[in-house]
C-alpha positions as CSV (number, residue, x, y, z in Angstrom):
1,M,15.1,157.8,55.7
2,A,17.6,160.2,54.2
3,A,18.7,161.4,50.7
4,R,22.5,161.3,50.9
5,I,24.8,162.8,48.2
6,T,26.6,159.9,46.5
7,G,28.0,161.6,43.4
8,V,29.2,165.1,42.4
9,G,30.1,166.6,39.1
10,K,30.9,169.8,37.3
11,Y,31.5,171.2,33.8
12,L,33.0,174.5,32.8
13,P,33.2,175.7,29.2
14,Q,36.7,176.0,27.8
15,R,36.6,179.7,26.8
16,V,38.0,182.0,29.5
17,L,36.9,185.7,29.6
18,S,39.4,187.6,31.7
19,N,39.1,191.0,33.3
20,A,41.7,192.2,30.8
21,D,39.3,191.1,28.0
22,L,36.5,193.0,29.6
23,E,38.7,196.1,29.7
24,R,38.5,196.1,25.9
25,M,34.8,195.7,25.8
26,V,33.4,198.1,28.5
27,D,34.6,201.0,30.7
28,T,36.1,199.0,33.5
29,S,39.4,197.7,34.8
30,D,40.9,194.6,36.4
31,Q,41.5,196.4,39.6
32,W,37.9,197.8,39.7
33,I,36.4,194.3,39.2
34,V,38.7,192.6,41.7
35,D,38.3,195.2,44.4
36,R,34.5,195.1,44.2
37,T,33.8,191.4,43.4
38,G,37.0,189.3,43.8
39,I,36.4,188.0,40.2
40,R,39.4,187.7,37.9
41,E,37.9,185.6,35.1
42,R,34.8,183.6,34.1
43,R,33.9,180.9,31.6
44,I,31.7,181.6,28.5
45,A,29.8,178.9,26.6
46,D,30.6,178.4,22.9
47,D,27.9,178.9,20.3
48,G,27.2,175.2,20.1
49,E,26.8,174.8,23.9
50,S,23.6,175.3,25.9
51,T,22.4,175.1,29.4
52,S,21.3,171.5,28.8
53,S,24.6,170.4,27.2
54,L,26.6,171.9,30.1
55,G,24.2,170.2,32.5
56,A,24.5,166.8,30.8
57,E,28.3,166.9,31.1
58,A,28.1,167.7,34.9
59,G,25.5,165.0,35.2
60,R,27.8,162.4,33.6
61,M,30.5,163.2,36.1
62,A,28.1,162.9,39.0
63,L,26.9,159.5,37.8
64,E,30.5,158.3,37.4
65,T,31.5,159.4,40.9
66,A,28.3,157.8,42.3
67,G,29.1,154.5,40.4
68,L,25.7,154.6,38.7
69,D,24.3,154.2,35.2
70,A,21.9,156.7,33.7
71,N,19.1,154.2,33.8
72,D,19.5,154.0,37.6
73,I,18.1,157.5,37.9
74,D,14.4,158.0,38.7
75,L,14.2,161.8,38.4
76,V,16.3,164.6,36.8
77,I,15.8,168.2,38.2
78,C,17.5,171.1,36.6
79,A,17.8,174.4,38.5
80,T,18.3,177.2,36.0
81,L,17.4,180.8,35.2
82,S,18.7,180.5,31.6
83,P,16.9,177.5,30.1
84,D,17.4,176.4,26.5
85,G,13.9,177.6,25.8
86,M,10.5,178.3,27.2
87,F,9.8,174.6,26.9
88,P,10.5,171.7,27.0
89,A,12.4,171.8,30.3
90,S,16.2,171.8,30.1
91,A,16.0,168.8,32.5
92,S,14.2,166.8,29.8
93,L,17.0,167.5,27.3
94,I,19.6,166.5,30.0
95,Q,17.6,163.3,30.6
96,D,17.7,162.5,26.9
97,A,21.4,163.4,26.5
98,L,22.3,161.1,29.4
99,G,20.1,158.2,28.2
100,A,18.2,158.2,31.5
101,K,15.1,156.6,29.9
102,R,13.4,155.7,33.2
103,A,13.6,159.2,34.7
104,A,11.0,161.9,35.0
105,A,12.4,165.5,34.5
106,F,11.5,169.1,35.2
107,D,13.1,172.5,35.8
108,I,13.1,174.7,38.9
109,N,13.7,178.5,38.6
110,A,14.3,180.3,41.9
111,A,17.0,182.4,40.3
112,C,20.4,181.9,42.0
113,T,18.6,180.2,44.9
114,G,17.4,177.6,42.5
115,Y,19.9,174.9,43.5
116,V,19.0,175.0,47.1
117,A,15.3,174.7,46.1
118,A,16.1,171.8,43.7
119,L,18.2,170.0,46.4
120,A,15.2,170.3,48.8
121,T,12.8,169.1,46.2
122,G,14.8,166.0,45.3
123,T,15.3,165.2,48.9
124,Q,11.5,165.4,49.5
125,F,10.8,162.9,46.7
126,I,13.2,160.5,48.3
127,N,12.0,161.0,51.8
128,A,8.4,160.5,50.6
129,G,9.4,157.1,49.2
130,V,8.5,158.1,45.6
131,Y,12.0,157.8,44.1
132,K,15.2,156.2,45.2
133,R,17.8,158.1,43.1
134,V,17.6,161.7,41.9
135,L,20.0,163.7,39.7
136,V,20.0,167.4,40.7
137,V,21.7,169.7,38.2
138,G,22.4,173.4,38.3
139,A,23.3,174.7,34.9
140,E,23.5,178.2,33.4
141,V,24.5,180.0,30.2
142,T,23.8,183.5,31.6
143,S,26.2,185.0,29.0
144,R,23.2,184.9,26.6
145,I,21.1,187.2,28.8
146,I,23.8,189.8,29.7
147,D,24.0,193.4,28.5
148,W,27.6,193.5,27.6
149,T,27.6,197.3,27.7
150,D,26.5,197.4,31.3
151,R,29.6,197.2,33.5
152,G,27.5,196.7,36.6
153,T,26.4,193.2,35.5
154,C,28.6,192.0,32.6
155,V,31.6,191.7,34.9
156,L,29.8,189.4,37.3
157,F,28.4,186.4,35.5
158,G,29.8,183.3,33.9
159,D,28.6,180.0,32.5
160,G,28.9,176.5,34.0
161,A,27.1,173.5,35.5
162,G,27.3,171.3,38.6
163,A,25.4,168.3,39.7
164,V,24.8,165.8,42.6
165,V,23.2,162.4,42.8
166,L,20.9,161.9,45.7
167,E,20.2,158.3,46.9
168,Q,17.9,156.8,49.5
169,A,20.0,156.0,52.6
170,E,19.9,155.7,56.4
171,R,21.8,158.9,57.0
172,G,23.4,161.9,55.2
173,G,22.1,164.6,52.9
174,L,19.9,167.5,53.9
175,Q,19.3,167.8,57.7
176,S,17.4,171.1,57.5
177,I,16.1,173.5,54.9
178,V,15.1,177.2,55.0
179,M,13.4,178.8,51.9
180,K,12.2,182.3,51.8
181,S,11.0,184.9,49.3
182,D,10.0,188.6,49.1
183,G,8.3,189.4,45.8
184,A,8.2,193.1,46.7
185,G,11.9,193.1,45.9
186,A,11.5,191.7,42.4
187,K,12.4,195.0,40.7
188,L,15.9,194.9,42.3
189,L,17.1,191.9,40.3
190,Y,15.3,190.4,37.3
191,A,15.3,189.6,33.6
192,R,12.1,190.1,31.8
193,G,10.6,187.4,29.5
194,P,8.5,187.3,26.3
195,A,5.3,187.4,28.3
196,S,6.3,190.0,30.8
197,A,4.3,193.3,31.4
198,R,5.5,196.3,29.4
199,S,6.3,198.0,32.7
200,L,9.2,195.6,33.2
201,A,10.8,196.4,29.8
202,E,13.5,198.8,31.0
203,T,16.1,197.1,28.7
204,E,15.9,195.8,25.2
205,G,15.9,192.0,25.0
206,Y,15.8,189.8,28.1
207,C,18.9,191.0,29.9
208,I,19.6,190.8,33.6
209,V,18.8,194.1,35.4
210,M,20.2,194.6,38.9
211,D,20.4,197.3,41.6
212,G,23.8,196.2,42.8
213,R,23.9,198.4,46.0
214,E,20.5,197.2,47.3
215,V,21.1,193.6,46.4
216,F,24.5,193.6,48.2
217,R,22.8,194.8,51.4
218,F,20.0,192.3,51.1
219,A,22.4,189.4,50.3
220,V,24.6,189.7,53.4
221,R,21.7,189.9,55.8
222,A,19.7,187.1,54.0
223,M,22.6,184.7,53.8
224,E,23.6,185.2,57.5
225,E,20.0,184.9,58.8
226,S,19.0,181.8,56.8
227,S,22.3,180.1,57.6
228,R,21.8,180.6,61.3
229,E,18.2,179.4,61.0
230,A,19.2,176.2,59.1
231,I,22.0,175.4,61.6
232,S,19.6,175.8,64.5
233,Q,16.9,173.6,62.8
234,A,19.5,170.9,62.4
235,G,20.2,171.0,66.1
236,L,23.8,172.3,65.6
237,K,25.9,175.3,66.5
238,I,28.1,177.5,64.3
239,E,31.2,175.7,65.6
240,D,29.8,172.3,64.4
241,V,30.0,173.5,60.7
242,A,33.0,172.3,58.8
243,Y,32.4,174.5,55.7
244,V,29.8,176.9,54.3
245,V,29.3,176.4,50.5
246,P,27.7,179.6,49.5
247,H,26.3,181.0,46.2
248,Q,29.3,182.5,44.5
249,A,28.1,186.0,43.7
250,N,30.7,188.2,45.2
251,Q,33.8,187.7,47.4
252,R,32.9,190.8,49.5
253,I,29.5,189.3,50.3
254,M,30.9,185.9,51.2
255,S,33.6,187.5,53.4
256,A,31.0,189.7,55.2
257,V,28.8,186.6,55.8
258,A,31.7,184.7,57.2
259,K,32.6,187.5,59.5
260,N,29.0,187.9,60.8
261,L,28.8,184.2,61.4
262,G,32.1,184.2,63.3
263,L,33.6,181.7,60.9
264,P,37.2,181.8,59.6
265,I,37.3,182.8,56.0
266,E,39.0,179.5,55.0
267,R,35.8,177.6,56.0
268,M,33.9,179.6,53.4
269,V,34.3,177.6,50.1
270,S,35.1,180.1,47.3
271,N,35.9,179.8,43.6
272,V,34.4,183.1,42.4
273,E,37.8,184.3,41.4
274,K,37.9,181.7,38.6
275,Y,34.3,181.4,37.5
276,G,32.4,184.5,38.6
277,N,28.7,184.2,39.4
278,T,27.4,181.0,37.8
279,S,23.9,181.5,39.4
280,S,22.2,178.1,40.0
281,A,25.4,176.3,39.1
282,S,27.6,178.0,41.6
283,I,26.9,175.8,44.7
284,P,27.2,172.4,43.1
285,I,30.4,173.5,41.2
286,A,31.9,174.7,44.5
287,L,30.8,171.5,46.3
288,C,32.4,169.4,43.6
289,E,35.7,171.3,43.8
290,A,35.7,171.0,47.6
291,W,35.5,167.2,47.2
292,E,38.1,167.2,44.5
293,D,40.5,169.2,46.8
294,G,40.0,166.6,49.6
295,R,38.5,169.0,52.0
296,L,35.3,167.1,52.7
297,Q,35.3,164.3,55.3
298,D,32.7,161.7,56.3
299,G,30.5,163.3,59.0
300,D,31.2,166.9,58.1
301,N,28.3,169.3,58.5
302,L,28.1,171.7,55.5
303,V,25.9,174.7,55.0
304,V,24.7,175.6,51.5
305,V,23.2,179.1,51.3
306,A,22.1,181.3,48.4
307,F,20.2,184.4,47.4
308,G,18.9,185.7,44.1
309,G,16.1,187.4,42.1
310,G,12.6,187.0,43.5
311,L,13.9,188.1,45.8
312,A,14.5,184.6,47.0
313,W,17.0,183.1,49.5
314,G,17.5,179.9,51.5
315,A,20.0,177.7,53.3
316,G,20.3,174.0,54.3
317,V,22.6,171.8,56.4
318,I,24.1,168.8,54.7
319,E,25.7,165.8,56.4
320,W,28.5,164.7,54.1
321,T,28.9,160.9,54.0
322,G,31.4,160.4,51.2
323,L,30.6,159.3,47.6
324,G,29.8,156.1,45.9
325,Q,27.7,153.1,46.9
326,R,27.5,151.7,50.5
């Protein structure tokens, strides 16, 4: 039994925040941002938008490309580090907005690795025979937890959502999964919450705090090693991989990982220039755009790989089988 991807979707807010805009807000420059990150602009949610509203829009597109109705879905999983609230789960709000009345719903938070974790979780429910169709959403409004005076973080992040539909099938979907964590590195990348210890309250509010230099070093190593492990678990070699669809954190990180893996940079799917780091949403948005661009072919082996706060990281190999019903 397999849990193949039959639908993909994405949604980006209309408001564009360019590097030129940031030059008027904080001590930075377009050249500084592009040289260090590859980012030129990002999307910012309007006041009336939320993680769940972005996620619902991405979910609608995923259902449409899968040729399904919302009531065909058995489970909604939302990967997010910027939920609408402490509870209920943003996934529950997405379920209601879509009218998926039969579906169970819950959130997963593994920071920017959340989408890999959510994809693995949805796959396991299908492989276990519990559910036949699962909607896996990655949605973020990280602009609400950014310190806009900190040029080390405010230039990086953007808002958006992506989604896939997983369906029970004979082949396709995740062929291997690697998930890892090192809680000793939590202080390198985090955002405190309302119930956190006072020792974590380095900043006012609940803003993202990051040691960029250390996270960069960790990210390159973690993404390379977990990609290699996932490829090996799937019984494949590097040359069998059509594309790597990585977490869109930083172009320099992605370029370094491609070089270390021995992959041509054109086989590393990247949209960080347009959207910045959309955290849990970055992989499904990039996957959707790769499909829209016509790059994905039936039988392609894709690697999804991410890292994030926790510290957490992981990778998986997906067999692409095309969208819609079979």
